[in-house]
Wavefront OBJ file of the C-alpha trace (Angstrom):
o trace
v 130.235 111.883 117.760
v 129.865 108.274 119.860
v 127.171 106.628 119.423
v 125.124 104.209 121.442
v 126.602 101.058 121.202
v 123.208 98.998 121.123
v 122.303 101.431 118.115
v 125.690 100.737 116.570
v 124.733 96.949 116.854
v 120.795 97.233 115.818
v 121.985 98.673 112.937
v 124.988 96.768 111.989
v 124.894 93.428 114.063
v 128.250 92.071 112.467
v 130.171 94.696 113.240
v 129.949 95.457 109.451
v 127.567 97.593 107.765
v 126.240 95.373 105.551
v 124.446 97.876 102.149
v 122.328 96.046 99.427
v 123.030 98.238 96.223
v 120.442 97.838 93.381
v 122.460 97.869 90.083
v 118.882 97.248 88.280
v 117.954 101.680 88.577
v 120.610 103.341 86.721
v 119.564 106.381 89.057
v 120.474 104.761 91.862
v 123.752 103.015 91.180
v 125.501 101.340 88.441
v 129.182 100.375 87.728
v 132.317 102.597 87.046
v 135.065 102.164 84.745
v 136.522 99.432 87.014
v 133.179 97.685 87.462
v 132.977 98.621 90.919
v 129.283 99.886 92.695
v 129.130 103.629 92.601
v 126.075 105.869 92.489
v 124.145 108.334 94.952
v 123.078 104.922 96.962
v 127.097 103.755 96.861
v 127.879 106.930 98.475
v 124.640 107.098 101.248
v 125.644 103.784 102.045
v 129.165 104.935 102.489
v 128.250 108.050 104.589
v 126.494 105.873 107.129
v 129.342 103.381 107.828
v 131.217 106.264 108.570
v 128.628 107.549 111.039
v 128.580 104.408 112.662
v 132.209 103.921 112.639
v 131.998 100.377 111.295
v 133.717 99.195 107.921
v 131.423 98.880 104.432
v 130.251 95.604 102.252
v 128.300 96.004 99.415
v 126.378 93.732 98.129
v 124.532 94.107 94.961
v 121.492 92.572 93.438
v 120.266 93.332 89.996
v 116.873 93.948 90.594
v 114.521 95.666 93.503
v 112.703 92.795 94.512
v 116.289 91.179 95.063
v 116.904 93.951 97.990
v 113.759 93.333 99.774
v 114.447 89.753 99.734
v 117.774 90.407 100.742
v 117.411 92.562 103.367
v 114.220 91.404 104.699
v 116.322 88.361 105.552
v 118.563 90.027 107.371
v 121.385 89.277 104.761
v 122.220 92.949 104.389
v 121.499 95.789 107.211
v 120.043 98.836 105.251
v 118.793 98.715 101.602
v 117.870 101.480 99.049
v 113.800 101.223 97.599
v 110.816 102.489 96.139
v 108.549 102.701 98.845
v 105.570 100.280 98.969
v 102.675 98.997 101.093
v 103.256 95.653 99.923
v 107.076 95.560 100.786
v 106.115 97.283 104.057
v 105.237 94.079 105.426
v 108.888 93.182 105.949
v 110.823 96.801 105.542
v 110.317 99.759 107.976
v 111.105 102.811 105.331
v 112.438 106.390 105.563
v 111.057 109.115 104.097
v 112.226 109.111 100.497
v 115.198 111.061 99.598
v 114.886 110.978 95.797
v 111.612 111.204 93.401
v 111.787 109.775 89.894
v 108.799 109.105 87.389
v 107.309 105.819 85.882
v 106.436 106.235 82.214
v 105.074 104.357 79.733
v 106.981 103.669 75.673
v 105.102 102.571 73.351
v 105.331 101.582 69.240
v 105.410 104.924 67.415
v 102.146 104.011 65.675
v 100.322 102.420 68.821
v 96.593 103.816 68.935
v 97.500 104.185 72.708
v 98.030 108.013 72.946
v 97.452 108.929 76.961
v 97.758 106.419 80.020
v 94.280 106.265 80.311
v 94.556 103.745 76.841
v 96.614 101.719 78.703
v 94.348 99.510 80.754
v 92.701 97.625 78.106
v 91.732 94.133 77.568
v 94.301 92.682 75.107
v 97.082 95.119 76.439
v 100.043 93.608 77.661
v 102.778 96.159 79.918
v 106.366 94.298 80.394
v 107.075 95.626 83.704
v 110.691 94.495 85.901
v 109.800 91.794 88.165
v 109.433 92.999 91.552
v 110.032 96.635 90.801
v 107.788 99.660 92.558
v 105.753 100.067 89.011
v 104.981 96.217 88.764
v 103.593 96.427 92.350
v 102.079 99.671 91.654
v 100.715 98.445 88.182
v 99.506 95.311 89.491
v 97.357 96.750 91.922
v 95.960 99.392 89.540
v 95.149 97.952 86.209
v 92.066 96.061 85.483
v 92.402 95.022 82.257
v 95.960 94.698 80.739
v 97.853 91.833 81.218
v 101.174 91.682 83.273
v 104.345 90.453 81.734
v 107.330 90.185 83.551
v 111.064 90.516 82.612
v 113.226 89.063 85.069
v 114.445 92.506 86.010
v 114.088 96.070 85.217
v 117.160 96.273 82.674
v 115.206 93.172 80.711
v 112.018 95.570 80.454
v 113.131 96.984 76.871
v 114.593 93.481 75.549
v 111.313 91.775 76.122
v 109.396 94.220 75.052
v 111.041 94.669 71.375
v 111.440 90.430 71.283
v 108.119 89.997 72.066
v 106.792 92.259 70.310
v 104.363 93.740 73.241
v 102.090 96.585 72.983
v 103.447 98.663 75.864
v 106.631 98.901 78.144
v 106.669 100.011 81.779
v 109.482 101.414 84.152
v 111.865 104.460 85.186
v 111.683 107.287 82.316
v 115.628 107.580 82.125
v 116.003 103.721 81.701
v 113.398 103.750 79.082
v 114.816 106.277 77.117
v 118.539 105.015 77.513
v 117.355 101.659 76.321
v 115.594 102.532 73.277
v 117.782 105.426 72.013
v 119.548 104.786 68.794
v 115.920 102.586 67.770
v 113.432 104.438 65.731
v 109.613 104.003 65.938
v 108.825 103.909 69.710
v 108.153 107.297 72.185
v 107.331 107.580 75.320
v 103.317 108.716 76.433
v 103.222 112.265 77.484
v 102.781 111.965 81.319
v 104.046 109.662 84.287
v 102.023 106.927 85.341
v 103.568 107.112 88.986
v 106.247 108.872 91.257
v 108.452 106.523 92.374
v 109.141 107.460 95.984
v 112.968 106.148 96.741
v 113.844 105.517 100.119
v 116.317 103.720 103.021
v 115.075 100.970 104.753
v 115.716 98.554 107.541
v 114.176 94.864 108.346
v 111.483 95.197 110.129
v 112.629 94.355 114.039
v 116.016 96.366 114.391
v 114.391 98.361 116.817
v 112.485 102.026 116.743
v 115.614 103.395 118.062
v 117.418 102.204 114.680
v 114.602 103.143 113.133
v 114.508 106.575 113.774
v 118.488 107.426 113.589
v 118.003 106.159 110.052
v 114.671 108.779 109.590
v 117.058 111.281 110.368
v 120.502 110.656 108.619
v 118.098 110.700 105.271
v 116.694 114.360 106.058
v 120.011 115.353 107.144
v 121.414 114.291 103.903
v 118.781 115.961 102.040
v 119.268 119.181 103.933
v 122.531 119.375 104.070
v 122.724 119.489 99.963
v 124.454 115.850 100.147
v 121.908 113.877 97.696
v 121.411 117.191 95.259
v 125.161 116.577 95.350
v 125.188 113.554 94.763
v 122.778 113.821 91.368
v 125.063 115.582 90.130
v 128.247 114.216 90.361
v 126.864 111.053 89.186
v 125.420 113.057 86.126
v 121.580 112.132 87.322
v 118.824 114.152 85.435
v 115.175 113.768 85.975
v 115.361 113.073 89.405
v 114.471 115.311 91.857
v 115.192 115.422 95.646
v 112.392 115.002 97.475
v 111.001 117.359 100.053
l 1 2 3 4 5 6 7 8 9 10 11 12 13 14 15 16 17 18 19 20 21 22 23 24 25 26 27 28 29 30 31 32 33 34 35 36 37 38 39 40 41 42 43 44 45 46 47 48 49 50 51 52 53 54 55 56 57 58 59 60 61 62 63 64 65 66 67 68 69 70 71 72 73 74 75 76 77 78 79 80 81 82 83 84 85 86 87 88 89 90 91 92 93 94 95 96 97 98 99 100 101 102 103 104 105 106 107 108 109 110 111 112 113 114 115 116 117 118 119 120 121 122 123 124 125 126 127 128 129 130 131 132 133 134 135 136 137 138 139 140 141 142 143 144 145 146 147 148 149 150 151 152 153 154 155 156 157 158 159 160 161 162 163 164 165 166 167 168 169 170 171 172 173 174 175 176 177 178 179 180 181 182 183 184 185 186 187 188 189 190 191 192 193 194 195 196 197 198 199 200 201 202 203 204 205 206 207 208 209 210 211 212 213 214 215 216 217 218 219 220 221 222 223 224 225 226 227 228 229 230 231 232 233 234 235 236 237 238 239 240 241
């Protein structure tokens, strides 16, 4: 299919699709045995570049907030983000393609038993700086103190080293980081659903926004997203409706 050159230029103005890949979220991306980026976001970026008929360049970062900054600044063309109203100031989001869950981690002996117990004066909650759950909890928690680790992968280490009361993050990431360490537990329910979407910087144009939105819907409807989750061994994430 031949695309309108103006559409291609709006999405990939350099003639190369520069896709920002956040390695800080293991559900979306990671490194393979050759230390090359891999994962569902890489797969989607690869197909998008093919559809546009341009080469692909992967720009990797270690935190969601950095990904927002890179795309917003025009240093990358497309990114993979959790939808959040604060980010919508500079990013036009598609509908989500994957839904993942945010959970709390606490010491086994903690008096915190439910999500409602977290928002108490004197409770310190460790989050990844600029992550979707940082933005969400900053709005939602009225009494607990937010402690920001540099990145999402650093949350559990910060939590353990600082002897804090609660860590917040993606369920699978918390489980993987705490595996083999006794004395900790996840609370029994999620505190948020994180809606992972693709996005362009605001100003790329309605044609570009519509094309990317339609691309995401096609990838979900065709089974591509579900197949990618299986291929990369991702459990606990659901294809968005």
